[in-house]
MMTF fields as JSON, N, C-alpha, C and O atoms, coordinates in Angstrom:
{
  "mmtfVersion": "1.0.0",
  "mmtfProducer": "UNKNOWN",
  "numBonds": 403,
  "numAtoms": 404,
  "numGroups": 101,
  "numChains": 1,
  "numModels": 1,
  "chainsPerModel": [1],
  "groupsPerChain": [101],
  "chainIdList": ["A"],
  "bondAtomList": [4, 2, 8, 6, 12, 10, 16, 14, 20, 18, 24, 22, 28, 26, 32, 30, 36, 34, 40, 38, 44, 42, 48, 46, 52, 50, 56, 54, 60, 58, 64, 62, 68, 66, 72, 70, 76, 74, 80, 78, 84, 82, 88, 86, 92, 90, 96, 94, 100, 98, 104, 102, 108, 106, 112, 110, 116, 114, 120, 118, 124, 122, 128, 126, 132, 130, 136, 134, 140, 138, 144, 142, 148, 146, 152, 150, 156, 154, 160, 158, 164, 162, 168, 166, 172, 170, 176, 174, 180, 178, 184, 182, 188, 186, 192, 190, 196, 194, 200, 198, 204, 202, 208, 206, 212, 210, 216, 214, 220, 218, 224, 222, 228, 226, 232, 230, 236, 234, 240, 238, 244, 242, 248, 246, 252, 250, 256, 254, 260, 258, 264, 262, 268, 266, 272, 270, 276, 274, 280, 278, 284, 282, 288, 286, 292, 290, 296, 294, 300, 298, 304, 302, 308, 306, 312, 310, 316, 314, 320, 318, 324, 322, 328, 326, 332, 330, 336, 334, 340, 338, 344, 342, 348, 346, 352, 350, 356, 354, 360, 358, 364, 362, 368, 366, 372, 370, 376, 374, 380, 378, 384, 382, 388, 386, 392, 390, 396, 394, 400, 398],
  "bondOrderList": [1, 1, 1, 1, 1, 1, 1, 1, 1, 1, 1, 1, 1, 1, 1, 1, 1, 1, 1, 1, 1, 1, 1, 1, 1, 1, 1, 1, 1, 1, 1, 1, 1, 1, 1, 1, 1, 1, 1, 1, 1, 1, 1, 1, 1, 1, 1, 1, 1, 1, 1, 1, 1, 1, 1, 1, 1, 1, 1, 1, 1, 1, 1, 1, 1, 1, 1, 1, 1, 1, 1, 1, 1, 1, 1, 1, 1, 1, 1, 1, 1, 1, 1, 1, 1, 1, 1, 1, 1, 1, 1, 1, 1, 1, 1, 1, 1, 1, 1, 1],
  "groupList": [{"groupName": "UNK", "atomNameList": ["N", "CA", "C", "O"], "elementList": ["N", "C", "C", "O"], "formalChargeList": [0, 0, 0, 0], "bondAtomList": [1, 0, 2, 1, 3, 2], "bondOrderList": [1, 1, 2], "singleLetterCode": "X", "chemCompType": "L-PEPTIDE LINKING"}],
  "groupTypeList": [0, 0, 0, 0, 0, 0, 0, 0, 0, 0, 0, 0, 0, 0, 0, 0, 0, 0, 0, 0, 0, 0, 0, 0, 0, 0, 0, 0, 0, 0, 0, 0, 0, 0, 0, 0, 0, 0, 0, 0, 0, 0, 0, 0, 0, 0, 0, 0, 0, 0, 0, 0, 0, 0, 0, 0, 0, 0, 0, 0, 0, 0, 0, 0, 0, 0, 0, 0, 0, 0, 0, 0, 0, 0, 0, 0, 0, 0, 0, 0, 0, 0, 0, 0, 0, 0, 0, 0, 0, 0, 0, 0, 0, 0, 0, 0, 0, 0, 0, 0, 0],
  "groupIdList": [1, 2, 3, 4, 5, 6, 7, 8, 9, 10, 11, 12, 13, 14, 15, 16, 17, 18, 19, 20, 21, 22, 23, 24, 25, 26, 27, 28, 29, 30, 31, 32, 33, 34, 35, 36, 37, 38, 39, 40, 41, 42, 43, 44, 45, 46, 47, 48, 49, 50, 51, 52, 53, 54, 55, 56, 57, 58, 59, 60, 61, 62, 63, 64, 65, 66, 67, 68, 69, 70, 71, 72, 73, 74, 75, 76, 77, 78, 79, 80, 81, 82, 83, 84, 85, 86, 87, 88, 89, 90, 91, 92, 93, 94, 95, 96, 97, 98, 99, 100, 101],
  "secStructList": [7, 7, 7, 7, 7, 2, 2, 2, 2, 2, 2, 2, 2, 2, 2, 2, 2, 2, 2, 2, 2, 2, 2, 2, 2, 2, 2, 2, 2, 2, 2, 2, 2, 2, 2, 2, 2, 2, 2, 2, 2, 2, 2, 2, 2, 2, 2, 2, 2, 2, 2, 2, 2, 6, 6, 7, 2, 2, 2, 2, 6, 6, 7, 7, 7, 4, 4, 4, 7, 7, 7, 7, 7, 7, 6, 2, 2, 2, 2, 2, 2, 2, 2, 2, 2, 2, 2, 2, 2, 2, 2, 2, 2, 2, 2, 2, 2, 2, 2, 2, 7],
  "xCoordList": [42.934, 42.289, 43.345, 44.246, 43.212, 44.16, 43.668, 42.588, 44.465, 44.045, 42.841, 42.637, 42.05, 40.865, 41.267, 42.233, 40.521, 40.787, 40.229, 39.502, 40.572, 40.133, 38.622, 38.004, 38.013, 36.572, 35.829, 34.831, 36.288, 35.634, 35.747, 34.799, 36.862, 37.04, 36.106, 35.524, 35.961, 35.047, 33.608, 32.842, 33.225, 31.862, 31.625, 30.541, 32.631, 32.495, 32.308, 31.497, 33.057, 32.917, 31.541, 30.915, 31.066, 29.744, 28.656, 27.692, 28.801, 27.806, 27.797, 26.734, 28.97, 29.047, 28.403, 27.713, 28.623, 27.998, 26.492, 25.761, 26.02, 24.574, 23.94, 22.855, 24.61, 24.097, 24.054, 23.103, 25.073, 25.105, 23.974, 23.332, 23.725, 22.641, 21.292, 20.411, 21.132, 19.878, 19.645, 18.522, 20.685, 20.569, 20.183, 19.348, 20.782, 20.453, 19.007, 18.316, 18.545, 17.168, 16.175, 15.11, 16.502, 15.616, 15.554, 14.49, 16.676, 16.68, 15.862, 15.181, 15.922, 15.137, 13.645, 12.843, 13.278, 11.872, 11.412, 10.319, 12.242, 11.886, 11.705, 10.853, 12.494, 12.398, 11.162, 10.486, 10.866, 9.779, 8.413, 7.403, 8.354, 7.075, 6.08, 4.903, 6.477, 5.482, 4.881, 3.69, 5.695, 5.182, 4.236, 3.239, 4.546, 3.67, 2.333, 1.28, 2.369, 1.127, 0.28, -0.945, 0.912, 0.171, -0.502, -1.676, 0.241, -0.317, -1.468, -2.503, -1.29, -2.351, -3.596, -4.716, -3.407, -4.571, -5.332, -6.562, -4.612, -5.281, -6.053, -7.194, -5.431, -6.112, -7.332, -8.353, -7.226, -8.349, -9.511, -10.665, -9.225, -10.279, -10.961, -12.186, -10.18, -10.753, -11.644, -12.737, -11.173, -11.964, -13.275, -14.317, -13.238, -14.467, -15.408, -16.615, -14.878, -15.74, -16.348, -17.491, -15.625, -16.187, -17.326, -18.285, -17.232, -18.325, -19.529, -20.663, -19.314, -20.407, -21.201, -22.369, -20.604, -21.334, -22.512, -23.529, -22.41, -23.513, -24.583, -25.68, -24.299, -25.244, -26.263, -27.291, -26.001, -26.912, -26.411, -25.626, -26.863, -26.375, -26.838, -26.074, -28.065, -28.562, -27.777, -27.505, -27.407, -26.632, -25.217, -24.624, -24.662, -23.294, -23.188, -22.13, -24.286, -24.256, -24.992, -25.37, -25.196, -25.797, -27.307, -27.926, -27.904, -29.357, -29.811, -29.002, -31.103, -31.669, -31.705, -32.265, -31.119, -31.017, -31.588, -31.128, -32.602, -33.164, -34.058, -34.361, -34.477, -35.34, -34.593, -35.215, -33.27, -32.478, -32.472, -32.196, -32.773, -32.77, -31.362, -30.383, -31.276, -29.982, -29.669, -30.517, -28.462, -28.063, -26.697, -25.892, -26.459, -25.184, -24.138, -24.398, -22.956, -21.866, -21.365, -21.116, -21.224, -20.712, -19.758, -19.863, -18.824, -17.926, -17.067, -16.355, -17.148, -16.312, -16.606, -15.684, -17.886, -18.24, -17.604, -17.136, -17.589, -16.989, -15.487, -14.931, -14.824, -13.374, -13.029, -12.025, -13.847, -13.627, -13.794, -13.026, -14.789, -15.007, -13.812, -13.345, -13.321, -12.167, -10.906, -10.093, -10.747, -9.581, -9.633, -8.596, -10.831, -10.977, -10.564, -9.883, -10.968, -10.568, -9.059, -8.421, -8.485, -7.037, -6.268, -5.264, -6.729, -6.075, -6.163, -5.203, -7.301, -7.451, -6.507, -5.912, -6.371, -5.455, -4.014, -3.241, -3.642, -2.279, -1.973, -0.862, -2.952, -2.752, -2.582, -1.754, -3.361, -3.223, -1.85, -1.215, -1.396, -0.081, 1.031, 2.004, 0.898, 1.939, 1.951, 3.014, 0.789, 0.743, 1.416, 2.123, 1.187, 1.841, 3.357, 4.111, 3.801, 5.246, 5.839, 6.983, 5.058, 5.535, 5.749, 6.64, 4.947, 5.142, 6.415, 7.111, 6.711, 7.9, 9.169, 10.128, 9.184, 10.393, 10.341, 11.256],
  "yCoordList": [8.073, 7.096, 6.292, 6.838, 5.007, 4.116, 3.677, 4.069, 2.865, 2.353, 1.425, 0.797, 1.348, 0.497, -0.965, -1.338, -1.767, -3.204, -3.757, -3.07, -4.978, -5.613, -5.755, -5.568, -6.079, -6.281, -4.974, -4.973, -3.854, -2.567, -2.124, -1.554, -2.369, -2.017, -2.841, -2.316, -4.126, -4.986, -4.543, -4.593, -4.102, -3.615, -2.316, -2.092, -1.476, -0.218, -0.456, 0.209, -1.406, -1.744, -2.33, -2.016, -3.187, -3.794, -2.735, -2.804, -1.754, -0.676, 0.152, 0.53, 0.432, 1.212, 0.461, 1.063, -0.857, -1.659, -1.691, -1.564, -1.86, -1.895, -0.562, -0.527, 0.538, 1.865, 2.059, 2.641, 1.577, 1.707, 0.904, 1.378, -0.299, -1.129, -0.478, -0.462, 0.06, 0.724, 1.956, 2.209, 2.709, 3.904, 3.535, 4.203, 2.479, 2.047, 1.58, 1.89, 0.838, 0.355, 1.502, 1.474, 2.506, 3.662, 4.455, 4.945, 4.585, 5.276, 4.511, 5.117, 3.19, 2.374, 2.544, 2.62, 2.604, 2.806, 4.186, 4.332, 5.199, 6.556, 6.648, 7.395, 5.9, 5.924, 5.181, 5.647, 4.043, 3.197, 3.589, 3.276, 4.265, 4.537, 5.327, 4.966, 6.364, 7.067, 6.175, 6.273, 5.313, 4.401, 3.369, 2.997, 2.915, 1.962, 2.628, 2.014, 3.875, 4.591, 4.819, 4.706, 5.135, 5.331, 4.026, 4.019, 2.931, 1.634, 1.236, 0.761, 1.426, 1.079, 1.933, 1.428, 3.212, 4.079, 3.716, 3.744, 3.379, 2.97, 1.674, 1.544, 0.718, -0.553, -0.349, -1.014, 0.563, 0.839, 1.47, 1.107, 2.398, 3.022, 1.974, 1.968, 1.095, 0.039, -0.879, -1.242, -1.259, -2.147, -1.49, -2.147, -0.214, 0.487, 0.604, 0.412, 0.914, 1.031, -0.313, -0.356, -1.391, -2.711, -3.04, -3.71, -2.583, -2.805, -1.955, -2.395, -0.752, 0.153, -0.305, 0.059, -1.092, -1.519, -2.405, -2.384, -3.169, -4.013, -3.252, -3.776, -2.025, -1.266, -0.515, -0.077, -0.365, 0.389, 1.81, 2.31, 2.454, 3.787, 4.804, 5.696, 4.687, 5.638, 5.56, 6.591, 4.367, 4.202, 4.712, 5.161, 4.651, 5.114, 6.623, 7.139, 7.35, 8.806, 9.35, 10.521, 8.516, 8.979, 8.882, 9.368, 8.274, 8.145, 7.06, 6.295, 7.006, 6.006, 4.656, 4.528, 3.667, 2.353, 1.279, 0.137, 1.652, 0.685, -0.331, -1.378, -0.041, -0.98, -2.229, -3.237, -2.176, -3.33, -4.425, -5.581, -4.085, -5.086, -5.352, -4.835, -6.15, -6.478, -7.943, -8.814, -8.204, -9.585, -9.833, -8.915, -11.053, -11.434, -11.552, -12.106, -11.026, -11.127, -12.562, -13.182, -13.067, -14.425, -14.447, -13.639, -15.383, -15.601, -14.399, -13.874, -13.967, -12.877, -11.569, -10.813, -11.295, -10.057, -10.0, -8.947, -11.126, -11.174, -10.949, -10.192, -11.605, -11.431, -10.006, -9.453, -9.414, -8.037, -7.078, -6.127, -7.327, -6.517, -6.616, -5.604, -7.832, -8.033, -7.402, -6.833, -7.504, -6.902, -5.381, -4.735, -4.804, -3.357, -2.892, -1.876, -3.622, -3.28, -3.393, -2.512, -4.481, -4.676, -3.575, -3.078, -3.197, -2.12, -0.793, -0.023, -0.526, 0.699, 0.738, 1.774, -0.39, -0.464, -0.299, 0.421, -0.959, -0.829, 0.601, 1.091, 1.267, 2.656, 3.562, 4.473, 3.31, 4.097, 3.86, 4.804, 2.612, 2.308, 2.946, 3.441, 2.94, 3.561, 5.075, 5.693, 5.675, 7.111, 7.413, 8.411, 6.538, 6.706, 6.558, 7.309, 5.59, 5.43, 6.641, 7.018, 7.245, 8.447, 9.596, 10.423, 9.65, 10.677, 10.426, 11.364, 9.153, 8.805, 9.042, 9.616, 8.601, 8.72, 10.026, 10.354],
  "zCoordList": [26.39, 25.544, 24.814, 24.179, 24.918, 24.28, 22.923, 22.479, 22.274, 20.962, 21.093, 22.132, 20.03, 20.028, 19.97, 19.305, 20.666, 20.599, 19.287, 18.57, 18.993, 17.749, 17.732, 16.684, 18.858, 18.931, 18.682, 17.961, 19.259, 19.052, 17.596, 17.056, 16.964, 15.564, 14.684, 13.735, 14.993, 14.235, 14.38, 13.418, 15.591, 15.799, 15.038, 14.499, 15.0, 14.258, 12.774, 12.13, 12.227, 10.804, 10.533, 9.52, 11.443, 11.272, 11.313, 10.55, 12.197, 12.274, 10.997, 10.504, 10.468, 9.229, 8.075, 7.252, 8.005, 6.937, 7.093, 6.111, 8.329, 8.567, 8.206, 7.626, 8.545, 8.201, 6.688, 6.165, 5.985, 4.525, 3.89, 2.953, 4.385, 3.854, 4.136, 3.276, 5.347, 5.711, 4.846, 4.408, 4.606, 3.77, 2.34, 1.731, 1.807, 0.442, 0.352, -0.618, 1.35, 1.301, 1.452, 0.835, 2.255, 2.387, 1.089, 0.713, 0.406, -0.883, -1.911, -2.739, -1.863, -2.792, -2.522, -3.453, -1.249, -0.902, -1.347, -1.894, -1.114, -1.538, -3.049, -3.53, -3.788, -5.243, -5.74, -6.658, -5.147, -5.634, -5.108, -5.738, -3.971, -3.324, -4.181, -4.194, -4.886, -5.73, -6.812, -7.108, -7.397, -8.435, -7.834, -8.453, -6.642, -5.951, -5.644, -5.817, -5.192, -4.887, -6.136, -6.082, -7.243, -8.496, -8.92, -9.29, -8.863, -9.256, -8.327, -8.792, -7.021, -6.077, -6.294, -6.221, -6.56, -6.76, -8.033, -8.049, -9.09, -10.334, -10.119, -10.563, -9.44, -9.165, -8.263, -8.44, -7.304, -6.418, -7.179, -6.952, -8.07, -8.886, -9.756, -9.877, -10.357, -11.203, -10.381, -10.815, -9.183, -8.329, -7.913, -7.9, -7.575, -7.189, -8.377, -8.228, -9.55, -10.729, -11.116, -11.571, -10.951, -11.238, -10.28, -10.665, -9.053, -8.103, -8.455, -8.27, -8.956, -9.28, -10.491, -10.624, -11.379, -12.572, -12.204, -12.897, -11.154, -10.726, -9.971, -9.776, -9.536, -8.735, -9.585, -9.069, -10.848, -11.702, -11.886, -11.08, -12.943, -13.274, -12.234, -11.866, -11.76, -10.761, -9.465, -8.849, -9.04, -7.814, -7.952, -6.971, -9.157, -9.375, -9.245, -8.886, -9.537, -9.476, -8.258, -8.231, -7.264, -6.022, -5.975, -5.028, -6.963, -6.965, -6.005, -5.48, -5.786, -4.888, -5.586, -6.675, -4.969, -5.587, -4.669, -4.679, -3.868, -2.932, -3.621, -3.048, -4.821, -5.53, -5.967, -6.301, -5.969, -6.391, -5.338, -5.658, -4.08, -3.022, -2.513, -3.052, -1.487, -0.896, -1.185, -0.997, -1.637, -1.893, -1.256, -1.104, -0.898, -0.309, -1.406, -2.474, -1.128, -2.105, -2.141, -1.107, -3.35, -3.524, -4.696, -5.618, -4.647, -5.768, -6.085, -5.229, -7.352, -7.833, -7.096, -6.789, -6.809, -6.118, -4.733, -4.3, -4.049, -2.711, -2.786, -1.99, -3.741, -3.904, -4.322, -3.872, -5.171, -5.593, -4.415, -4.271, -3.581, -2.39, -1.44, -0.92, -1.217, -0.339, -0.931, -0.204, -2.243, -2.902, -2.804, -2.655, -2.887, -2.762, -1.372, -1.23, -0.365, 1.003, 1.155, 1.73, 0.638, 0.749, 0.021, 0.532, -1.157, -1.902, -1.161, -1.147, -0.549, 0.232, 1.422, 1.717, 2.105, 3.25, 2.788, 3.42, 1.69, 1.17, 0.73, 0.935, 0.127, -0.284, 0.94, 0.933, 1.978, 3.206, 3.847, 4.317, 3.869, 4.428, 3.622, 4.189, 2.306, 1.477, 1.676, 1.632, 1.892, 2.174, 3.517, 3.654, 4.506, 5.796, 5.671, 6.291, 4.869, 4.635, 3.928, 4.181, 3.044, 2.354, 3.343, 3.149, 4.384, 5.415, 6.216, 6.604, 6.457, 7.248, 6.455, 6.971, 5.194, 4.373, 3.663, 2.907]
}
């Protein structure tokens, strides 16, 4: 084995830098992920509770709420419903990332 050429040495240095950057970003994710999950879970609980206030007290505790009828979500209710879905998906993704890291 002979001495390394200039190009191979440059590639080795680049790989070491890329590995160092990747390691730092993974450590940052590992540090921030629990706080992100806590914030997402709190926001998700708030969003679900805001939806339950319009359903009535009986519906919130599992009672029959068919007398209220069915209405189409509009305006704030629609945005709240969409935000609840998005928060649930983000929480699931963060839980999956927690398994990986």
